[in-house]
N, C-alpha and C positions, 0 to 999 in steps of 0.2 A: 798747621792751618792758621792763617791770620784772621783777625776780626773782620776785615773787609770781605774775606772769602766766606765767612760764616753768615754775614748779613746780605751777601749778594742774592741768594734765592728770594728772600723776602722783599728786597728792593725790586727785583725783577717782576715778581708777581704783583707788587703794589703798583708799579708803573703800568703793567699790563691791565690791571683792574681799572686804573684811571682812564687809560685809552679806550677800553671797552665801554666804560661808563659814558664817556663822551659820545661814542657811537650810539649807545642806547639813547642818550639825550637828543641826538639828531633825529632818531626815530620818534621820540616823544613829541618833538615839534610837529611832526605829521599827525600824531594822535590828537594833540591838543587842538589843532586847527580843524581836523576832519570829523572826529567823533561827534561833536555837538551838531554838525551839519549833516549827520547820517551819511557820510561819504565813506568809501572804502579806504582803509589805511594801507592797502597794498597796491591798488591800481587806481589811477595812473601813477607813474613815478613822480619824484619830486620835481616841482616846477616853480617858477617865479609867481608869487600871488598877484603881481601887478600885470605883467604882460603874458603870463601863463606859458612862457617858453620853458621847455623841458631842460633840466639841468644835467650837464655832463658829470661824470663821476668826480672829476677834479674840482668841480664847483660845489661839491657836497661833502668836502672833508671837514669834519667838525673843527671849529675855531679857526683853523688855518685858512680855509677858503674865505671866510668873512674878513680876515685880516688882509689877505692878498687883494681881494676885490674892494677893499676899503669901504665895506658896508653897503655896496651898491650892486644891483643886478648887472651882470656883464653885458646883457642885451639892451635893456631899456634904460639903464643907468638910474633907475629909481632906488631910493634908499631901502635897505633891508632892515627890518626891525631888530633892535638891540636884544630883543628877547631870545632870538635864535641862539646866539652864542652864550647868552646867560643860562639858558636851559641846559645846553651842552656842558658848560663848565660846572654848573651846579651838580649835575648828575655824575660827572666824572669825579668831582671832589668827594661826593657822598660815597661812591664806590671805593675810592682811595681810602677814606677814613675808616670804612667798614673793614676793608682788607687789612689795614694796619692793626686794627683792634682784634679781629677774629682770625686772621690768616685764611688760607684756602680751605675752609670748612663748610659743611652743610649750613651752619648758622649764617655764615657770610652770604652764601648764595640766596638763602631765603630772605634775609634782611635787605640785600641789594635789590631784589624784586620789589619788596615793600617800598623801599625808598623811591624807586623809579615810578611806581604807581602813584605815590603821594605827590611827586613833582607834577605829574599830569593832572591830578585832581586839583592841585593848587591853582594852576593857570586856567584850567577850564572853568573853575568857579569864579575866578577873577573876571573872565570874559563874559560868562553867561549867567552867573549866579545860580548855577545848577551843579549838583553832584550826581553824576550819572550812575544808574543802577549797574550798568555793564562793567563798572569798575569796582563798586562797593561789594556787590554780592559775591563775585569771585574772590575779592580781597578777604571777605569774612571766611569763606570756605578755606582758602589757603592759610589764613591765620589759625584756624582750628587744627589744620593738618600740622602746621608748625608747632602749635601748642602740644599736640599729642606726640609727635615724633622727635622734636628737638628740645623744646622747653620742658617736655614731659610733665605738664601741669594742665592737662585738658580741662578738668572740672573747674579750676580757678579761672582759666581764660574764658571758658564758656559762660561762667557766671558774670565775668566782666563784660563780655559782649552783650549779654541780655540786659545787664544793668545799665550799660552805656546807652543802648537803644531806648530803654524805658525812661531814663532820665530826660533825654531830649524830647521824647514823645510827651512826657508830662509837661515840660515847659511849653511845647507847642499847644497842647490842649488848654492849659490854664490861660495862656496868653489869648487864645481865641475865644474862650467861653467867659472868662472873668473880665479881662481887660479889653476885649473886643478889638484886638490888634493881632496881626500875624507875628508869631514868635519865631522860633527856630523852624527851619524847613525839615521835611521828612528825610531829605538827603543828608542833612547834618546828623540825624539820628542813626542812619545807616552807616555813616562814616564813623560815628562814635562806637557803634557795634564792631566795626572792623578794627578800630583802635584797641578795643577791649580784647578782641580775639588774639591780637598780636602781643599786646603789652601786659595783659593780666591786670588784676585789681589795682595794685600800687602804681604800676606804670601808667595805667589809665588815669588814676587820680592826679598824678603829676602832670600829665599831658593836659588834662582839663583845667587845672589851676592856671597853668601858663597860658592856655588858649583864652580863657576868660579874662585874664589880666591884659593880654594883647588886644582882645576884642574891645575891652573897655577903653583902652587908650585910643584905638582906631575910631571907635564911635564918638569919643569926645572931640577928636581932631576934626572929623567930618562934620560934626554938629557945629563946631566953631567956624569952620569954613563956609557952612551954609547959613550963617547968620542966626544960629540958634535953632534951626529947624532939623529935626531928626529924620534921617533918611536911611532906608535899608541898605545894608552892605553885606557882601558874602562873608560868612563866618568860617567857611571851609579852610581858607588860608591860615587862619589862626589855629585851627585844629591840627593842620598839617605841621605847622611850626612847633606846636606843643608836642606833637608826636616825635618829631626829630629831637627835641630837647630831652624827652623821656628816653628815647633810644640811646642817646649818647651820655646822658648824665642823670638818668632817672633814679638810680640807686642812691647816688650822693644827695640829690635833692630830697628824696623821700626820707633818708636818714636825718638830714638837717631839719626837715619839717617836723618829723616825729619828735626829735630832740627839743625843738622849739615848743611844741605843745606840752611836752613833759616837764618843761621848765629846767 
């Protein structure tokens, strides 16, 4: 048996994971657009957001349809947002990366679900500055199931979930009562609880360090662009990116950080 034959099954499942991830990304585009508007994510079918013409199946193939149609609706010729293929490609690549790391295991399927939910949370928060309960509460529950059955560290992950929520709730209350400004939203607290449920204490710590670093940079850039005026901005995307960093490199980052502290 040659090396090519040995690696063929993994290559096949990796490609399949990427393709399926792109399909999930196509569905996430529907979720991102409709959930904040309290619309059904099932009915009606996909349609052009400009002319509302229903799309045929061949107009709804992830990435390929966008390229063939040159980023325009076939009917009204209005441009289609670049976000649609970006969400599809991002989700596909996340599924691919997780499959290459984990193989077709229960951990892969669990983390692929988490990654997909995080992609939706990212863009919904960008659009609306809201992190929806319909995504975080089930995410917390699934994270605790993952902690119990796969990570087999439920007490630690439960403590991280509670700690993440309490940390952001404290920031919110101190900001409101002491500084008389709105701090972190309650949605951020629930997302932090979801992160803790999935990542555990050290993973949550890594994710939050990265998220706050990103948030600081984003805040400074927005303040500079606004002529020195501070404006609110969604923090959920920074939390999501921190979570992804922790998922893929959390152990290495945590080891480096602890080593740095220990001298």
